[in-house]
N, C-alpha and C positions, 0 to 999 in steps of 0.2 A: 359554528360549524358551516354556516353557508359560504362564509368568506373562504375559508379553507378549501371547500370544495371548487369554489371559483378559481382559485389560485391553482389547485392541481390540474383542473380543467383547462386552464390557460396553458400551463406547460405541455399538458397531452396534446393541446392543438398546435403547439410548435412542432411536436413530433410528427404529428399527421400532415401538416402543411409541408413539412420536409419530404414525406414520402410523395406526395403529389406534385410538388414542384421541381424535386430533383429525382429521387429514386428511393423505393422502399428498401433496397439493401443499404443505401446511406442512412435512412432513418433508423433502421434496425441496429447498424453498426454504432451509431451514436446512443441509441437506447441501452445497448448491452453496457457499454463503459458508462453510461448514467447509472445503471444499477449498482456498478462495482463502485462507483463513486460515491453513490448515496451509503454504501455499506461503511467506506471509508469515513465519511462525515458522522455517521453513527458512531463509530469508534471514537472519534476526537470529541463529539459531543459528550458522550460518557465521560470522557477525563475532564473536558473544561465546564460543561453545562451542569453535571452532577456535582463535581468537587472542585472547580475552579484551577485545575492543573494546566499550567501554560506549556503544553509538549510541542516542540517544533522539530522533533526527530522522527516524524511519521514515516519519511521515505525509509529510514533505517528498518522499521517494522514491516513495511510493504516489501522491502528487499529480502528479508528473511523468509517472508511467505513465499516469495518467488523462487528462493534457493530450496525450499520444500519440496517444490515440484520436481525438481532435478533428482533430488536425494530419494524421493519415494518412487517415481514412475519410470526413471531411465534405466536400462539394464545395466547390470555390473560389467566392467571391462575386465574380465579374468586375467589378461597379460599384465594390466596395471596392478592388480592384486598381488599376482605372483611376484611382480617386480618389487615392490615396496609397500604394499597393503598392511601388512603385519607391523612392519617398522613404524609406519605411520600412526597406527592405533597405539603402540607403545609410546611413541612420542606425545601423543595427545594425553594419554595417561600420566605419563611422568609430568607433564605441564599441569595438570589438574591436581596430580598430588603435591607438586611444589606449591601452587597457591594454598591449598589446604593446610600443609606443613606450615607455610608462612603465616596464615592466620593463627594457627594453633601456638606457634612460638610466641606471637605477638601477645595472645591472651594468656599463655601460662607463665611466661617469664616476666619477672618483677621489673616494673617501669625503672628506666635508668640506662646506663650504657650497654649494659648486658643485652638487654632487649634488643637494642638497635644492632648490636653485632650479631645476635641469633638470627634475626630476621634477615639481615644483609647475608649471612652465611648460608641460610637456607635456599633463599632466592638465587644467590650466586652459583652455588653447586646444582641446582636445579635447572638453571638456565643453561649450565653447560652440557648437562646430560641431555635436556630436551634438544639443543641445537644438533648434538652429537649423533642423535637418532633422526630427528626432523629434517636435516638437510640432505643426507644422501636417499632417504625415502622419497622426498619431493622430487629431487632430480630424477630417480629411476621411474617415478610414475609419469612425469611430464614427458620423458623421452620415448614414452610408447605411443608410436603412430600420433605425434603431436598434432599433425595436419587435420586429423578427424576425432581423435579423444584426448589423450594426454591427461586424463583424469579416471578418478576410481568408478565413477557411474553411480547407479542408484539402487534400489532394492527391486524393480521391475514390478511394483504393485500398482493397481488400479490408481489412476491420477487423480479420482474425487477423494481418495484418502487423504492426498496431500492438502486439501483444504482445511479440515481440522487440525491436521499436524502442523501445517503452517501456521495455524493460530497458537498451537502449543509451543512451537519453535518461538515465534514472537513473545509470547507470555513467559517463556523463561529468560529469554534475554530482558524483558521488562522488569522481571523480579530482581536479577542481578543489577540492573541500572538503578532499579528504585532503591534497592537496600543502601546505596551510596549517595543517590542524588536528589532524593525525595525530602532530604532535610534542608534542602536550599532554598531561598527565597524565589518567589516566582520568576523574577527576571534571570537569577543565576540558573535556575532550573531550565529556562528556556535555553540559555547558552550550553549548557551541559547536555541536553538530549540532542541539540543541533550537533555539536561536536561527536557525540557518540554515534549518530546516524551516519555522519561523515566516516567515521572509523571502520563501521560496518560495511558500508559501499565500498571504501577502499580495500579492505580485505577481500571482499568478493572479486574485485578487479584484478588484484594482483595475485591470488593463491589459484592458480590454474589447475592444480592437483585436485582441488573441490568441486570446481564447476566450470573449468576452462577459462575463467577470468573474462578478459574482454574478447576472447576469441568466440564467446557465445556458446550455448548449448541449443541446438535446433532439432527440429523433428521431435518434440515432445508428445507422448501419447495423447489422444483426444477422447473426452467421454461422449463424442457424438461422431456419426459418420463422416467421413471423408465426400467432398463434392464429387470427385472422379467416381467413387463407388456408386453413388446415387445415379450418376448419369448413366452408368452400366447396367442398372437395374431396369428391366424390362416394364415391371409394374410402375416404378416410380416415374420413368418417362411417360406411359400412357395416363398417370393421373395428371402429370404437368400440362400434357396435350390437352386433357379435358378442360383444364382450368385457362388455356389460352396462353401457356407459358413456355418458353424454350427450357430444354432441360438444364442448360446452364445457369440461367436466372432462378429456376425453380429450386435446384439443389442449394445455391447459395441462400436464398432465402429460407429454406428449411433447417439449415444449419444454424442459422442466425436465431431463428425462433426455438430452436431446441436449447441453443445456450441461454436465450433470454428466460426460458421455463426454469432452467436450473438456477440461474441467479435469481430469478424472482422467488422460487421457494426459499432460498437463502436469507434474502432480505425480508420476506413476510416473517419468517421464523425468528429473526433477530429483532425486529419491530415488537413482535409479540413478547418476547421475553424481556426487551428493555422497558417496555411499558409496564410489564407487570413488575419489573424491580423498581422502577419510578414510583409507583403508586403504592409500594410497600412500605413498612416501617424502615427497611434498610434505605430506602430510596429517600424518605423523609430526612433520616438521620445524615445521609450525605450532603444534602442541601443545606441541612442546619450547620454542618462542618463547614461547607463552602462560605456560607453567610457570615458565620461569626465563630472562628476556631476557638477563641479562648472561653466563649461561653460552651460549647460543645464539650471542650476539655474539661470544663468545671463541672459539666453534669457527669463525667466519668467515662466520655467516649475517648478512644484511644484513636488521636487524630492521625498520626504517621502510619498505622497500621493501616487504617481505612483509606488514606491516599494510596498505599502501596497496592491494596486490593483493587481499586478502581483503575489503577495504572495499568496493572496487569490485565484487566478486562478489556479496557479500550485498545490497549496495543494488541492483545490476541484478536480482536475483530479486524484490525488494521491488517495483521499479518495474513488472516483468512483472505481479506479482500486482496492482498499481493499474490496469494497463490491463485486465486480466481482469474485476475488480470494476466499472469504468466500464462495460464492454461488457455485463455481466449488467444493470445499472441501465438501459443505454440512454440516459444523459444523463450530462452532467458538471456537477456542483454543487460548486463550490469551498468552499461554506459548510458542507459537511458534513464536511471534515477537519479535525478536531480533534486535534492532536497530542498534547496530554497524556492525553486520555481514550482513543484507540485505540492510543497508544504503550504506555500502561500495560497494556491489553488484551494485545496482542501479547507482551509481556514475561512476563505472566502464563503466557500458553500455554507459552513456553519453559522457564520456571522449573518449572512444575508438571510438563509432559512429560518434562524431563530434559535439561538443558543438556549440550551436546556429544554428543547422541546424536540424530540424524535422525529416528529412528522416534519416539523421545520426543517431539519438536518436532511431528510430525504428529499423534500422539495428543493432546498438548497443545491444538493447533489445533481438533480436532473437539470434544473434551470442553468447553472452556472457551466456545467458541461457542456450543454448545448451551444450556450452563448460562446464557450471557448473554441468550439470547432467551427460555429456558423459566421462568427462576427467578420473573420476574415475575407471569406468569399463574397459575401454580402457587402462588405465595406469596399471590397475591390469593384464590384459592380456598380455601386453608387459613385465611387471616385471616377469610373471610366465616364459615366453620364455627366458628372460635375465638369470634368475635364475636356469634354467635347467641343465647347468653344474655342479651346486654347489651340494654337497651330501645333502641328507635329515638330518636334525638336525643341519646343519650349523648354526652358531649364525649369519653369515653374511646374509644367505639367509633369515632367519626369519626375520632379521631386514629390510632388503629390502621390504619383502612382506608386514609387518606390517605398513611400512611408506607410502603405497598406499594411506591410507585415507587423507594424508595431500596434495595429489597432486592438488587437486583442488584451494587451495589457491596459491599453487606454480605457477600453470598455470596462474590464474589470475594476479599474479604479473609479470609474464614474459610477458604475453600479453599486459599488461598496459606499461612495459618498452620498449618492440619493437615498440609499437605504438607511444609513446612519443619521440622514438629515430629517427624514419623513417617517420612518420606523425604526428607532433607534434599538429596540429589541428584536428586530428581524421580522419577516414577512408573517410567520406564524410564531409569536412570542410565547414564553413560557407562562403558563398560568400561575 
């Protein structure tokens, strides 16, 4: 326990030093994303640490959480709904009915050529009807003030509701994915989840009617006040002056602190729930399945059903983290969801912190995110000092200074190698 406290204290010291030597605005900005990263790491740890599921489609579920913020909090675009909203809902209903009818035909028709023809006929007719409704509806919606809207909008509800609903949206997608992919071996499951994540992000980028695609949705509502409003408040300005802060700095710090409070409440609630689950009979059963599926199945445990359960729970947490991240950004930008880059980063957090240990995942989230943000400016400063003796215009000096941008990935690799060498089970290993 003392070792764990020292590790958390060391990471906290990094954030405090950032505040002293750079600015408290910077430290709080990194801390807020560290909280969100810790929640993502918790979701992945539940899948891998509890059940051994190798999911590399994390960004797909994070993106669905971000989409939920638009669907929940943005106001509906009345002209777009009038132009093609009804036809779009009809098209989606036809698409869902086609899939259901195809599954029903596959199950009810006797195996053979007749089954193949029946399924092909159902999907063929359904696809034609779907496109006949979808294409004109999409074109009509996207033509409505395309520069600023061109999409259906949302439900104009409080954005905090998007956090649990983002988790539910990711959980629903995970259930559909899990019903087809969880029977695969771990390496094939990784490939399948990565491909599905790419499909989700590609749909979000290209379907402008849904969330403007790569045009982005900006101006999302906020659960905290705007800095400008705080600066116009006489009471707030007086309190800032009493603390010796100018209104702009004080308002920025206060907003970041409010976000940190909201994110911290979610993180603590999730840690409490995941710790209770881990130490329950259900948690022991999941670890038994992870360690020996054959023995667990011989004891009467339904392995595939439990895998689906844990896959849905972990994905829901990642979806909630995605909704929180989009809320913090204040905009949905599908182009920033890069599965290989950020999936790799979250996995490093879990491995470095300690797979199978919830507190280890949280520690890894804070530590790795701080390193990801800070090693480039720190590395740049060190490289400038190292290259001072070299003359200006030197090819070697220019090459070393230009290489600083790659120090992030180098640092992640070095940290991962050091942890795997000296603490293979992570900084806070599973008991």
